C-alpha angles and dihedrals in degrees: 000000000000110000090236090062094060117117096268095131120075106237123214119209110247120196124252088243092056091046091052092044091056091053093048095045110113109243145153126235112220102169112051128129108208092210087055090064092065101123118206092248093055092043091057092043092053091045089057092043093052099033092242114159115226123185092237122078101190141037091246091052091052094045090053088066093064096095116107134189095189144340095289095053088055093047092054091062094036094058093041092057093046087073090078091068105091112143140042088251090057091055091045091052091048091052093047092050090053095046091051090055092042092052090053087054094052098259111158099169130026132189105198131201122216130183109222095172092066092049091048089053087052090058099259128137118245091232092053090059097043095043093051094048093046091050089052090051091049094050092042091052090054094046102039107017092239117150123198149113147230128274113200105221122207113223099227098201093058120088116286088238088062091054092048091050093053090050087054089053093045095054095082091044097046091115088061094052132076101199152326126261140179123227148148129068106006110187111089093014105084122187090249089077091066102046094114093048092053092045089056092047092052089052087057090055096254124148115241128226131156141195105239136154096022096113096343126082130269088261089070089059090052091049091050090054098042102036105025096033090225113196092198132019117226112221098342093179095147094049084088088070089071120059089196095053093043090052090049092053089053096045095046093042094236109165125218119223099212126190112198102183092043092052091051095045093050094047095248082130128010095211130029089233087066092062104108094220094117091047089054091050092050089054095049100258115144113233133186131197121234142159104233102191101359099176088063102035104052104255149048122226095286091056090052092054090046091049090057091047089053092058093050109276109147124234089248091055091048090050087056091058091050093048089049090052090060096040094049096043122107092239114131118262094258092054092044090053090049093050094044090051090050090049093049091051091049092049093050093050093043094051088063094054109034 
């Protein structure tokens, strides 16, 4: 067991009705890496399908690797397993597997990160990746009624030239993309390095978001706002260290896409009670709840909501996170109105039964 999974957090008993209500609650997921939904079973299946040799022979051997001391120890396994993704069908299957789980957790809209630089380094074509993911989104929309889109995420610890190349490739597929993001190892790779990449993406009409303040300082959040013109901040935990930046997030209505189980698993916090999400709420900052890389961190979005319920967040507070997730999504106004109406109907019916 990872030390961060030890029983350090007092757990409140939540009723079965509340647990079910949280799963049924209409919500959007705004911080989800599709490669981070690669479950061990599917990883081994794809390795066999594509004749990719992995250093683990059994499911138990592979599962034993899912113990992380920090972000980098997770990324080492994360990138190694991405090598099993070889064809458009693989990416389609990965997307469909995620959307099936997301649907069961009440997700009605999903804005999904993908890491094309890693796949390019693995010898894949950019179009192979995008086409497979888009087909998965299309089929998933038909099966589960989930809307959404793709956010091309720049891997910040790769050479800048690699980021610029993937922007070149994305230009002719901009109409197929929702936005640009920035992820991977944060410390030592400030947002300022990627100002030109984000400027080009904005010129293509893409929305801008950025991982900042997960392991990096509050200053990285400020850089993401000032230089990248980020419309949302992914994680943003250390923004709380700066009164000025926290106030700015509230004033400018910049939402945080927070990931409780991820932050605990990667030692960003040692106890869920240390996550400053309530402090952000008290200071007027909008927060949402997401799962990040759920195959690696012990829970999809429903489990993240339940984890917060278990440390004392009320159903009304959790409803606020779900409503924020819809309001701060990049869905068009018609879809937002539809989802907010669905949420309001669910809340009215749930209030009578929970």
